[in-house]
C-alpha positions as CSV (number, residue, x, y, z in Angstrom):
1,M,25.4,-6.6,-23.2
2,N,26.4,-6.2,-26.9
3,V,28.9,-8.7,-28.0
4,D,31.0,-8.5,-31.2
5,V,32.8,-11.8,-31.0
6,V,31.9,-15.1,-29.3
7,I,34.7,-17.7,-29.0
8,V,33.9,-21.3,-28.1
9,G,36.4,-22.9,-25.9
10,G,38.7,-21.6,-23.2
11,G,41.8,-23.6,-24.2
12,I,45.0,-22.1,-25.6
13,S,43.6,-21.6,-29.0
14,G,40.4,-19.9,-27.9
15,L,42.1,-17.7,-25.4
16,T,44.9,-16.8,-27.8
17,A,42.3,-15.8,-30.3
18,A,40.6,-13.5,-27.8
19,Y,44.0,-12.0,-26.7
20,Q,45.1,-11.3,-30.3
21,L,41.7,-9.8,-31.3
22,H,41.8,-7.5,-28.3
23,K,45.4,-6.4,-29.3
24,K,44.1,-5.6,-32.8
25,D,41.1,-3.7,-31.6
26,S,40.6,-3.0,-27.9
27,S,37.0,-1.7,-28.5
28,L,35.7,-5.2,-29.5
29,Q,33.4,-6.8,-27.0
30,I,34.7,-10.4,-26.8
31,V,33.3,-13.4,-24.8
32,V,34.9,-16.8,-24.4
33,L,32.5,-19.6,-23.5
34,E,34.0,-22.5,-21.7
35,A,32.1,-25.7,-20.8
36,K,34.4,-26.8,-18.0
37,N,34.9,-25.1,-14.6
38,R,38.5,-24.2,-15.6
39,V,40.5,-22.9,-18.5
40,G,43.3,-24.8,-20.2
41,G,41.5,-27.4,-22.4
42,R,44.0,-30.3,-22.9
43,T,46.5,-28.7,-20.5
44,L,46.0,-29.4,-16.9
45,T,48.5,-28.7,-14.1
46,L,48.0,-30.0,-10.6
47,P,50.0,-29.7,-7.4
48,L,51.3,-33.1,-6.3
49,K,53.5,-34.2,-3.4
50,A,57.2,-34.3,-4.2
51,A,60.4,-35.1,-2.3
52,D,60.9,-31.5,-1.1
53,G,57.2,-30.6,-0.6
54,T,54.8,-29.9,-3.4
55,D,55.5,-29.4,-7.1
56,N,53.4,-28.7,-10.1
57,F,52.8,-31.6,-12.5
58,D,51.3,-31.5,-16.0
59,L,48.7,-34.2,-16.6
60,G,47.9,-33.0,-20.1
61,G,49.9,-31.4,-22.9
62,Q,53.2,-30.1,-21.5
63,W,56.0,-29.8,-24.0
64,V,56.9,-26.9,-26.4
65,G,59.9,-26.4,-28.7
66,R,61.5,-23.9,-31.0
67,C,59.9,-25.8,-33.9
68,Q,56.7,-24.1,-32.6
69,P,57.6,-20.4,-33.0
70,H,54.1,-19.1,-32.2
71,I,53.8,-20.7,-28.8
72,M,57.4,-19.8,-28.0
73,A,56.7,-16.1,-28.8
74,L,53.6,-16.2,-26.6
75,L,55.6,-17.7,-23.7
76,E,58.0,-14.8,-24.0
77,E,55.2,-12.3,-24.1
78,L,53.5,-13.8,-21.0
79,G,56.8,-14.0,-19.1
80,L,56.8,-17.8,-18.8
81,T,60.2,-19.6,-18.7
82,H,61.0,-23.1,-19.9
83,V,63.5,-25.8,-19.1
84,Q,64.0,-29.5,-20.0
85,Y,66.2,-31.9,-17.9
86,L,67.9,-34.6,-20.0
87,E,70.8,-35.7,-17.7
88,G,70.5,-38.4,-15.2
89,K,69.1,-42.0,-14.9
90,K,65.9,-43.0,-16.6
91,F,63.6,-45.8,-15.6
92,M,61.4,-47.9,-17.9
93,Q,59.2,-51.0,-17.8
94,L,58.8,-52.3,-21.4
95,G,58.6,-55.8,-22.7
96,S,58.5,-57.5,-19.3
97,D,57.6,-57.0,-15.7
98,R,61.2,-55.9,-14.9
99,I,61.9,-52.3,-14.3
100,S,65.3,-51.2,-15.9
101,S,67.3,-48.1,-16.0
102,Y,69.5,-46.4,-18.6
103,S,71.5,-43.1,-18.9
104,S,72.0,-42.9,-22.7
105,D,69.4,-41.8,-25.4
106,I,68.8,-45.5,-26.2
107,P,66.3,-47.4,-24.1
108,S,67.5,-50.5,-22.4
109,L,65.7,-53.0,-24.6
110,S,67.1,-56.3,-25.8
111,P,69.2,-56.2,-29.0
112,L,66.4,-57.9,-30.9
113,A,63.8,-55.4,-29.8
114,L,66.2,-52.5,-30.7
115,I,66.7,-53.9,-34.2
116,D,62.9,-54.5,-34.5
117,L,62.3,-50.8,-33.5
118,Q,64.9,-49.5,-35.9
119,K,63.4,-51.4,-38.8
120,L,60.0,-49.9,-38.0
121,M,61.5,-46.4,-37.9
122,F,63.1,-46.9,-41.3
123,K,59.8,-48.1,-42.7
124,L,57.9,-45.1,-41.3
125,E,60.5,-42.7,-42.8
126,W,60.0,-44.3,-46.2
127,M,56.2,-44.1,-45.8
128,R,56.1,-40.5,-44.9
129,K,57.9,-39.6,-48.1
130,Q,55.1,-41.2,-50.1
131,V,52.5,-38.8,-48.7
132,D,51.9,-35.2,-49.7
133,I,50.7,-33.5,-46.6
134,R,48.7,-31.0,-48.7
135,D,46.5,-33.9,-50.0
136,P,47.3,-37.2,-48.2
137,Y,44.6,-39.1,-50.0
138,Q,46.3,-38.7,-53.3
139,S,49.2,-40.9,-52.2
140,P,49.4,-44.2,-54.1
141,Y,48.8,-45.9,-50.8
142,G,46.2,-43.4,-49.5
143,A,43.2,-45.7,-49.6
144,E,45.1,-48.7,-48.2
145,W,46.6,-46.8,-45.3
146,D,43.4,-45.0,-44.5
147,A,41.6,-48.3,-44.2
148,M,44.1,-49.7,-41.6
149,T,44.4,-48.7,-38.0
150,L,47.8,-47.8,-36.6
151,D,47.4,-50.6,-34.1
152,T,47.0,-53.2,-36.8
153,F,50.0,-51.8,-38.7
154,V,52.3,-51.8,-35.6
155,N,51.3,-55.4,-34.7
156,N,52.0,-56.5,-38.3
157,Q,55.4,-54.8,-38.4
158,L,56.9,-55.7,-35.0
159,W,58.0,-59.1,-33.7
160,T,59.1,-58.3,-30.2
161,K,57.0,-57.2,-27.2
162,G,59.7,-54.7,-26.1
163,A,59.5,-52.9,-29.4
164,R,55.7,-52.9,-29.4
165,D,55.5,-51.6,-25.8
166,A,58.1,-48.8,-26.7
167,I,56.3,-47.5,-29.8
168,E,52.8,-47.8,-28.2
169,T,53.9,-45.8,-25.2
170,A,55.5,-43.1,-27.3
171,L,52.6,-42.8,-29.7
172,R,49.9,-42.8,-26.9
173,G,51.8,-39.9,-25.2
174,M,52.2,-38.1,-28.6
175,L,48.7,-38.5,-29.9
176,G,46.5,-38.8,-26.8
177,V,44.6,-41.7,-28.2
178,E,44.9,-45.5,-28.5
179,L,46.5,-46.7,-31.7
180,S,43.3,-48.5,-32.6
181,Q,41.5,-45.1,-32.9
182,I,43.4,-43.6,-35.8
183,S,44.4,-44.7,-39.3
184,V,47.8,-45.3,-40.6
185,L,47.3,-42.5,-43.1
186,Y,46.4,-40.0,-40.4
187,F,49.6,-40.9,-38.5
188,I,51.9,-40.8,-41.5
189,S,50.4,-37.4,-42.5
190,Y,50.9,-36.1,-38.9
191,M,54.4,-37.4,-38.8
192,S,55.2,-36.0,-42.2
193,A,54.0,-32.5,-41.2
194,A,56.5,-32.5,-38.4
195,G,59.4,-33.6,-40.6
196,G,59.7,-37.1,-39.2
197,L,59.2,-39.2,-36.2
198,K,62.4,-38.0,-34.5
199,N,61.1,-34.5,-34.4
200,L,58.0,-35.7,-32.5
201,I,59.5,-38.1,-29.9
202,E,62.9,-36.5,-29.0
203,A,63.7,-33.8,-26.6
204,T,66.8,-32.5,-28.5
205,E,67.1,-29.0,-30.2
206,Y,64.2,-28.0,-32.3
207,T,62.1,-31.0,-31.5
208,A,58.5,-31.1,-30.1
209,Q,59.7,-32.0,-26.6
210,E,62.6,-29.6,-26.3
211,Y,61.2,-27.6,-23.4
212,K,58.7,-27.9,-20.5
213,I,57.1,-24.8,-19.0
214,V,58.3,-24.0,-15.5
215,G,55.3,-24.2,-13.2
216,G,53.1,-26.0,-15.8
217,A,51.5,-25.5,-19.2
218,Q,48.1,-24.6,-17.9
219,Q,49.6,-21.2,-16.9
220,I,49.4,-20.2,-20.5
221,S,45.6,-20.3,-20.5
222,Q,45.4,-18.9,-16.9
223,K,47.5,-15.9,-17.8
224,L,45.6,-15.3,-21.0
225,A,42.3,-15.5,-19.1
226,A,43.5,-13.0,-16.5
227,S,44.7,-10.5,-19.2
228,P,42.4,-8.1,-21.2
229,P,39.8,-8.6,-22.4
230,S,39.1,-11.0,-19.3
231,C,35.9,-12.2,-20.8
232,V,35.8,-15.9,-20.0
233,Q,32.5,-17.4,-18.8
234,M,32.9,-20.9,-17.2
235,Q,30.5,-23.8,-17.3
236,Q,28.8,-22.5,-20.4
237,P,28.7,-25.4,-22.8
238,V,27.6,-24.5,-26.4
239,S,25.1,-26.8,-27.9
240,K,24.1,-24.8,-31.0
241,I,25.6,-22.0,-33.1
242,T,23.4,-19.8,-35.3
243,Q,24.9,-17.1,-37.5
């Protein structure tokens, strides 16, 4: 078989690349090599028991928003719909063993923890304005912030356990890693590219968690893999590339 294009990885990026290349030139012979036995990459949707039977739950990446015009356009093209529920009672366990609930946008932390958290957010907003996302290392604080982990920074800034638990939970979900695994400079650059922390952690209009995909985010890859050129080969890890 003659192949014109080989794409490594059957996640959203690799499958979108194959899909768009096929739309540009349907004569291209395209193959996508995926190491796992499924498509989807960091998106994984599994059926789990729910109150009314079985529902689809996302265990990996799951949110999209209008601040991401490319994925929103792809969802429309694939016929996938989206929704996000904001109303109702929320439950949390932060700062202690006690499970609490709240209905507003503000978590039910102690007044001291809320003040602590707000001070950190003011500090992060100031820090992101010191970084040019086109060249973060040229920031006056570039070397200093790149030499410090986000975990160290958060522990140095926050005084209350409730505030630390809240920010650690939010950042783990956002970044998919422990705070000890990335530098402060990386996080500030990431946050700055999004226009601020609020755009990354909220589910309001034009933020990163504005919508969830009905039926699960893995459908994006599954639908792309089932459409032309339908060229995905599973369990084919790539260990070497020669051009």
